[in-house]
KEKE-3310 file (N, C-alpha, C; in steps of 0.2 Angstrom, whole numbers, plus 5000, padded with zeros to 4 digits):
npx = (5049:5041:5050:5046:5054:5059:5073:5087:5095:5093:5096:5108:5113:5109:5114:5115:5102:5103:5112:5107:5097:5100:5109:5105:5095:5078:5074:5083:5085:5084:5096:5106:5109:5115:5126:5132:5135:5143:5155:5160:5162:5174:5182:5180:5179:5170:5158:5156:5154:5142:5134:5132:5124:5113:5110:5108:5097:5088:5085:5082:5086:5085:5085:5099:5108:5119:5127:5127:5136:5147:5151:5153:5164:5174:5176:5179:5190:5199:5198:5189:5181:5167:5162:5171:5165:5151:5154:5158:5146:5138:5145:5143:5130:5126:5122:5119:5132:5141:5141:5153:5162:5175:5181:5172:5175:5187:5186:5178:5188:5198:5190:5187:5200:5201:5193:5179:5163:5150:5159:5163:5151:5148:5160:5158:5145:5150:5160:5150:5142:5150:5154:5166:5174:5181:5168:5165:5158:5165:5173:5164:5156:5165:5168:5155:5153:5163:5155:5144:5148:5151:5140:5131:5114:5111:5121:5121:5109:5113:5124:5117:5110:5119:5122:5110:5109:5121:5133:5149:5150:5147:5132:5119:5105:5101:5112:5108:5096:5099:5108:5099:5090:5097:5098:5085:5081:5087:5079:5077:5069:5071:5077:5067:5057:5062:5065:5052:5049:5057:5051:5039:5042:5050:5062:5079:5074:5059:5044:5032:5017:5011:5021:5029:5018:5018:5033:5032:5022:5027:5037:5029:5023:5032:5032:5039:5034:5036:5032:5020:5012:5014:5008:4995:4991:4981:4986:4988:4975)
npy = (5331:5342:5357:5374:5385:5400:5407:5418:5421:5430:5442:5442:5449:5462:5472:5486:5492:5489:5497:5511:5511:5511:5522:5532:5538:5545:5561:5572:5588:5602:5610:5605:5595:5603:5609:5597:5595:5606:5603:5591:5594:5602:5590:5583:5568:5560:5569:5567:5553:5555:5563:5553:5542:5549:5552:5542:5534:5545:5554:5570:5573:5574:5557:5550:5539:5537:5549:5546:5534:5541:5550:5541:5533:5544:5546:5533:5532:5540:5532:5529:5518:5514:5519:5514:5500:5503:5507:5494:5488:5494:5490:5476:5475:5481:5494:5511:5510:5498:5480:5475:5462:5458:5471:5474:5465:5470:5481:5479:5470:5481:5489:5478:5477:5487:5482:5484:5481:5478:5476:5464:5456:5458:5452:5440:5437:5436:5427:5417:5415:5416:5426:5435:5427:5411:5400:5397:5391:5390:5400:5410:5408:5411:5425:5429:5426:5435:5448:5446:5443:5456:5461:5464:5462:5457:5448:5440:5433:5427:5419:5410:5405:5396:5387:5381:5375:5367:5373:5378:5376:5364:5356:5363:5365:5370:5381:5388:5393:5399:5412:5417:5422:5432:5442:5444:5449:5462:5470:5465:5464:5454:5444:5442:5436:5424:5418:5415:5406:5395:5392:5389:5377:5369:5369:5369:5373:5370:5366:5377:5384:5395:5405:5406:5414:5425:5430:5430:5440:5450:5454:5455:5467:5477:5476:5467:5458:5443:5438:5443:5435:5423:5422:5422:5411:5394:5389:5398:5405)
npz = (4759:4749:4743:4744:4745:4739:4734:4738:4728:4718:4724:4723:4711:4712:4719:4717:4720:4733:4739:4734:4741:4756:4756:4751:4758:4758:4752:4745:4749:4735:4737:4743:4733:4724:4732:4733:4718:4716:4724:4721:4707:4711:4715:4726:4734:4740:4738:4725:4726:4733:4725:4713:4718:4719:4706:4702:4709:4706:4716:4722:4710:4692:4687:4679:4672:4665:4669:4682:4682:4678:4688:4699:4695:4695:4708:4713:4706:4714:4726:4735:4742:4741:4731:4722:4723:4719:4706:4700:4703:4694:4682:4683:4681:4669:4671:4665:4658:4647:4650:4658:4665:4669:4672:4682:4692:4696:4700:4711:4719:4723:4731:4740:4746:4754:4763:4762:4766:4755:4744:4744:4743:4731:4725:4728:4722:4707:4708:4712:4701:4690:4683:4675:4680:4685:4690:4706:4720:4733:4735:4733:4744:4754:4752:4753:4766:4773:4771:4778:4791:4793:4795:4784:4776:4763:4761:4770:4769:4756:4761:4769:4759:4752:4763:4764:4751:4751:4744:4741:4755:4768:4768:4778:4785:4797:4800:4790:4791:4804:4798:4789:4799:4806:4795:4794:4808:4809:4801:4788:4774:4763:4771:4782:4776:4770:4784:4785:4776:4781:4791:4787:4779:4788:4788:4796:4807:4817:4809:4808:4806:4809:4814:4803:4795:4803:4801:4788:4785:4791:4782:4769:4774:4773:4757:4752:4737:4735:4748:4750:4740:4745:4757:4752:4751:4755:4768:4777:4781)
capx = (5045:5042:5052:5044:5058:5061:5081:5090:5100:5091:5098:5116:5114:5104:5116:5114:5096:5104:5115:5104:5091:5102:5114:5102:5087:5074:5074:5089:5085:5089:5101:5110:5112:5120:5131:5136:5138:5149:5161:5160:5165:5180:5186:5178:5178:5163:5152:5156:5149:5134:5129:5131:5121:5108:5109:5106:5091:5084:5084:5083:5089:5081:5088:5103:5112:5126:5129:5130:5142:5155:5154:5155:5170:5178:5176:5182:5198:5202:5200:5183:5178:5160:5161:5172:5158:5144:5155:5158:5140:5135:5149:5141:5123:5126:5118:5121:5137:5140:5143:5161:5163:5183:5182:5168:5179:5194:5184:5176:5193:5201:5186:5188:5207:5199:5189:5172:5158:5148:5162:5163:5146:5150:5165:5154:5140:5154:5161:5144:5139:5156:5155:5172:5180:5178:5162:5169:5156:5169:5176:5158:5154:5171:5166:5148:5154:5167:5152:5139:5151:5150:5133:5128:5109:5112:5126:5119:5105:5115:5128:5111:5108:5125:5121:5104:5110:5127:5136:5155:5151:5144:5124:5118:5098:5102:5115:5104:5091:5103:5110:5093:5087:5102:5096:5079:5082:5088:5073:5078:5061:5071:5078:5060:5053:5066:5064:5045:5049:5059:5047:5034:5045:5052:5071:5083:5069:5053:5038:5027:5015:5010:5028:5029:5014:5020:5037:5029:5018:5032:5041:5024:5022:5038:5031:5041:5029:5035:5029:5013:5010:5014:5002:4987:4990:4975:4986:4988:4971)
capy = (5337:5346:5364:5378:5390:5406:5408:5424:5423:5437:5447:5444:5453:5467:5476:5493:5494:5489:5504:5516:5512:5513:5527:5540:5537:5552:5566:5577:5596:5604:5615:5599:5593:5609:5607:5589:5595:5610:5602:5586:5597:5604:5587:5580:5561:5558:5571:5564:5547:5555:5565:5546:5540:5553:5553:5533:5534:5551:5557:5575:5577:5569:5551:5551:5533:5538:5552:5542:5530:5546:5553:5535:5533:5550:5544:5527:5534:5542:5526:5529:5510:5515:5521:5509:5495:5505:5507:5488:5486:5495:5486:5469:5473:5485:5500:5515:5509:5491:5475:5472:5458:5459:5477:5473:5461:5474:5487:5474:5469:5487:5490:5473:5477:5492:5477:5486:5474:5478:5473:5456:5454:5459:5448:5433:5435:5434:5418:5411:5415:5413:5432:5438:5423:5404:5399:5395:5391:5390:5407:5413:5407:5415:5433:5430:5427:5442:5452:5443:5443:5463:5464:5465:5459:5454:5443:5435:5430:5423:5415:5406:5400:5392:5383:5377:5369:5366:5376:5380:5376:5359:5358:5364:5370:5376:5387:5393:5397:5405:5419:5421:5426:5438:5448:5445:5454:5469:5473:5466:5460:5448:5439:5440:5431:5418:5415:5414:5400:5390:5389:5385:5371:5365:5368:5371:5375:5365:5367:5381:5388:5403:5407:5407:5419:5430:5434:5433:5447:5457:5456:5459:5475:5482:5478:5462:5455:5435:5437:5443:5430:5416:5423:5421:5402:5392:5388:5405:5409)
capz = (4759:4743:4746:4740:4745:4734:4737:4737:4723:4713:4727:4722:4705:4713:4724:4716:4723:4741:4738:4734:4747:4761:4757:4750:4760:4759:4747:4745:4745:4730:4738:4744:4726:4721:4736:4730:4712:4717:4728:4715:4701:4713:4716:4732:4731:4745:4735:4719:4728:4734:4719:4709:4720:4718:4700:4700:4711:4704:4722:4723:4704:4688:4686:4674:4674:4662:4673:4689:4681:4677:4695:4703:4692:4697:4716:4713:4704:4721:4731:4739:4742:4740:4725:4717:4723:4716:4699:4700:4702:4687:4677:4683:4679:4663:4672:4663:4655:4645:4655:4659:4672:4671:4676:4689:4697:4698:4706:4718:4722:4726:4738:4746:4749:4759:4770:4762:4765:4749:4740:4745:4741:4723:4723:4730:4717:4701:4709:4711:4695:4686:4680:4674:4685:4685:4694:4711:4726:4739:4734:4733:4751:4758:4751:4758:4774:4774:4771:4782:4796:4794:4795:4776:4775:4757:4762:4776:4765:4751:4764:4771:4754:4752:4768:4763:4746:4751:4739:4745:4762:4768:4769:4785:4786:4804:4800:4784:4795:4809:4794:4786:4805:4807:4791:4798:4814:4807:4798:4781:4773:4760:4776:4786:4769:4770:4789:4785:4772:4782:4796:4782:4776:4792:4786:4800:4813:4818:4806:4812:4800:4812:4816:4796:4794:4807:4798:4780:4786:4792:4775:4766:4777:4768:4751:4748:4734:4736:4753:4750:4737:4748:4761:4751:4751:4760:4776:4781:4782)
cpx = (5046:5044:5049:5047:5059:5068:5081:5094:5099:5094:5105:5118:5111:5108:5116:5108:5097:5108:5112:5100:5094:5107:5111:5095:5083:5076:5078:5086:5089:5096:5107:5113:5116:5126:5136:5140:5143:5155:5164:5165:5173:5185:5184:5176:5170:5157:5151:5151:5142:5131:5128:5127:5112:5105:5106:5099:5086:5081:5086:5084:5086:5087:5092:5109:5120:5131:5132:5136:5149:5157:5156:5164:5177:5180:5181:5190:5201:5202:5195:5180:5170:5157:5164:5167:5153:5146:5156:5149:5137:5139:5144:5135:5122:5122:5122:5129:5136:5144:5150:5163:5171:5184:5178:5173:5185:5192:5183:5183:5197:5197:5187:5194:5207:5195:5181:5167:5153:5152:5163:5156:5145:5155:5161:5149:5144:5157:5156:5141:5144:5155:5163:5178:5176:5173:5166:5164:5159:5172:5169:5156:5158:5169:5159:5148:5157:5162:5146:5142:5152:5143:5128:5122:5110:5115:5124:5113:5107:5120:5122:5110:5112:5125:5115:5105:5117:5133:5142:5155:5147:5137:5122:5111:5100:5106:5112:5100:5094:5104:5103:5091:5090:5101:5090:5078:5084:5084:5072:5072:5064:5073:5071:5056:5056:5065:5058:5045:5052:5056:5040:5037:5049:5060:5075:5079:5061:5047:5034:5023:5012:5015:5029:5024:5016:5027:5036:5025:5024:5036:5036:5023:5027:5037:5034:5036:5030:5031:5022:5009:5009:5008:4995:4987:4986:4978:4987:4983:4965)
cpy = (5340:5354:5369:5385:5395:5409:5416:5427:5427:5443:5448:5448:5459:5472:5484:5496:5493:5495:5510:5516:5513:5517:5533:5540:5545:5556:5572:5584:5597:5607:5611:5596:5596:5609:5601:5591:5602:5607:5593:5589:5601:5597:5582:5573:5558:5563:5569:5556:5548:5558:5558:5543:5543:5553:5545:5532:5539:5554:5565:5577:5571:5563:5552:5545:5533:5543:5551:5538:5535:5547:5547:5533:5538:5548:5537:5528:5537:5538:5525:5522:5510:5516:5515:5502:5496:5504:5499:5485:5488:5491:5479:5469:5478:5491:5506:5515:5499:5486:5474:5468:5458:5464:5477:5471:5466:5479:5484:5473:5476:5488:5485:5474:5482:5489:5482:5480:5474:5474:5465:5453:5453:5453:5440:5431:5434:5430:5414:5411:5414:5420:5434:5434:5415:5402:5395:5395:5392:5398:5412:5415:5411:5421:5433:5432:5433:5448:5452:5446:5451:5467:5466:5459:5453:5447:5439:5431:5424:5419:5408:5401:5395:5387:5379:5373:5367:5368:5380:5379:5368:5361:5358:5368:5374:5381:5391:5396:5403:5413:5421:5426:5432:5442:5450:5450:5460:5472:5471:5462:5454:5443:5436:5435:5424:5414:5412:5405:5394:5388:5386:5377:5365:5365:5372:5375:5371:5369:5372:5387:5396:5405:5410:5414:5425:5433:5435:5440:5453:5459:5458:5466:5480:5481:5472:5456:5446:5433:5437:5439:5424:5417:5421:5415:5399:5392:5393:5409:5403)
cpz = (4753:4746:4740:4741:4740:4737:4735:4731:4718:4718:4725:4715:4707:4718:4723:4720:4730:4742:4740:4738:4754:4763:4756:4751:4760:4753:4749:4743:4741:4731:4741:4737:4724:4725:4733:4723:4712:4720:4723:4710:4704:4716:4722:4730:4735:4741:4728:4719:4728:4727:4714:4712:4719:4711:4699:4702:4708:4710:4722:4716:4699:4686:4679:4676:4671:4666:4679:4687:4681:4685:4699:4701:4694:4705:4714:4710:4710:4727:4734:4738:4740:4733:4719:4717:4718:4708:4697:4700:4695:4680:4676:4680:4672:4665:4671:4659:4653:4649:4653:4664:4674:4675:4683:4694:4700:4701:4711:4723:4725:4732:4742:4749:4755:4764:4769:4761:4759:4744:4738:4743:4733:4720:4723:4724:4711:4702:4709:4705:4689:4680:4681:4677:4683:4689:4700:4719:4732:4739:4734:4740:4755:4758:4753:4764:4776:4774:4777:4789:4800:4796:4790:4777:4768:4757:4765:4772:4761:4754:4766:4765:4753:4756:4766:4756:4745:4745:4742:4752:4763:4770:4775:4786:4791:4802:4793:4788:4799:4804:4791:4794:4807:4803:4793:4802:4813:4802:4789:4779:4768:4767:4781:4780:4771:4777:4790:4782:4775:4788:4793:4782:4782:4791:4791:4806:4812:4814:4809:4807:4802:4813:4808:4795:4797:4803:4790:4780:4787:4786:4770:4768:4774:4762:4747:4745:4735:4743:4753:4746:4741:4754:4759:4750:4756:4767:4779:4780:4786)
residu = (UNK:UNK:UNK:UNK:UNK:UNK:UNK:UNK:UNK:UNK:UNK:UNK:UNK:UNK:UNK:UNK:UNK:UNK:UNK:UNK:UNK:UNK:UNK:UNK:UNK:UNK:UNK:UNK:UNK:UNK:UNK:UNK:UNK:UNK:UNK:UNK:UNK:UNK:UNK:UNK:UNK:UNK:UNK:UNK:UNK:UNK:UNK:UNK:UNK:UNK:UNK:UNK:UNK:UNK:UNK:UNK:UNK:UNK:UNK:UNK:UNK:UNK:UNK:UNK:UNK:UNK:UNK:UNK:UNK:UNK:UNK:UNK:UNK:UNK:UNK:UNK:UNK:UNK:UNK:UNK:UNK:UNK:UNK:UNK:UNK:UNK:UNK:UNK:UNK:UNK:UNK:UNK:UNK:UNK:UNK:UNK:UNK:UNK:UNK:UNK:UNK:UNK:UNK:UNK:UNK:UNK:UNK:UNK:UNK:UNK:UNK:UNK:UNK:UNK:UNK:UNK:UNK:UNK:UNK:UNK:UNK:UNK:UNK:UNK:UNK:UNK:UNK:UNK:UNK:UNK:UNK:UNK:UNK:UNK:UNK:UNK:UNK:UNK:UNK:UNK:UNK:UNK:UNK:UNK:UNK:UNK:UNK:UNK:UNK:UNK:UNK:UNK:UNK:UNK:UNK:UNK:UNK:UNK:UNK:UNK:UNK:UNK:UNK:UNK:UNK:UNK:UNK:UNK:UNK:UNK:UNK:UNK:UNK:UNK:UNK:UNK:UNK:UNK:UNK:UNK:UNK:UNK:UNK:UNK:UNK:UNK:UNK:UNK:UNK:UNK:UNK:UNK:UNK:UNK:UNK:UNK:UNK:UNK:UNK:UNK:UNK:UNK:UNK:UNK:UNK:UNK:UNK:UNK:UNK:UNK:UNK:UNK:UNK:UNK:UNK:UNK:UNK:UNK:UNK:UNK:UNK:UNK:UNK:UNK:UNK:UNK:UNK:UNK:UNK:UNK:UNK:UNK:UNK:UNK:UNK:UNK:UNK)
# end
């Protein structure tokens, strides 16, 4: 059967979006931003990290990527794993700072030493794509699993893809479906989309176009464009 699955590998290099969405939900009142600024300037690592997230997303303050990196670095130097991971993300993607894969790896490793789940996603990304390290699917899958088992939805999607393609792990469509489903069950739109595609293609689960449409609709309702496009196909009407 011809596969039309759209994988989650693009999510591997978009950890900034995930962090911003998950940790700075809603508009921060201006008074909170001022508090972040005051505390950040006084050396409070958590405030520096919170301020960096707000500057990154433009939440409650004008977006300023360069300043976001500055404050993330201040908090990272104090050992805050979220900030270390955020700084790694910026260095990996060239967000507010020139790309530097070697430095990204260094900061991800510092955060991973504190068992911070998103740091493993970053490390997995680097090993999967060969960014700052030699490409190594086994190490990529290992790191994705560490974060996936901690409940990180992006890692669950990425580990599922490894199982789907047999990269770093033995190919196992059923296991791929199971990990996609774990992401989907916590409301992750990309996971819902991938579960829908698994049902559509009969990969790791019995083919069922109605069930595929149900999951794709859930993802589409969250604004996930690939799901919306797939739903336009004739078999879903």
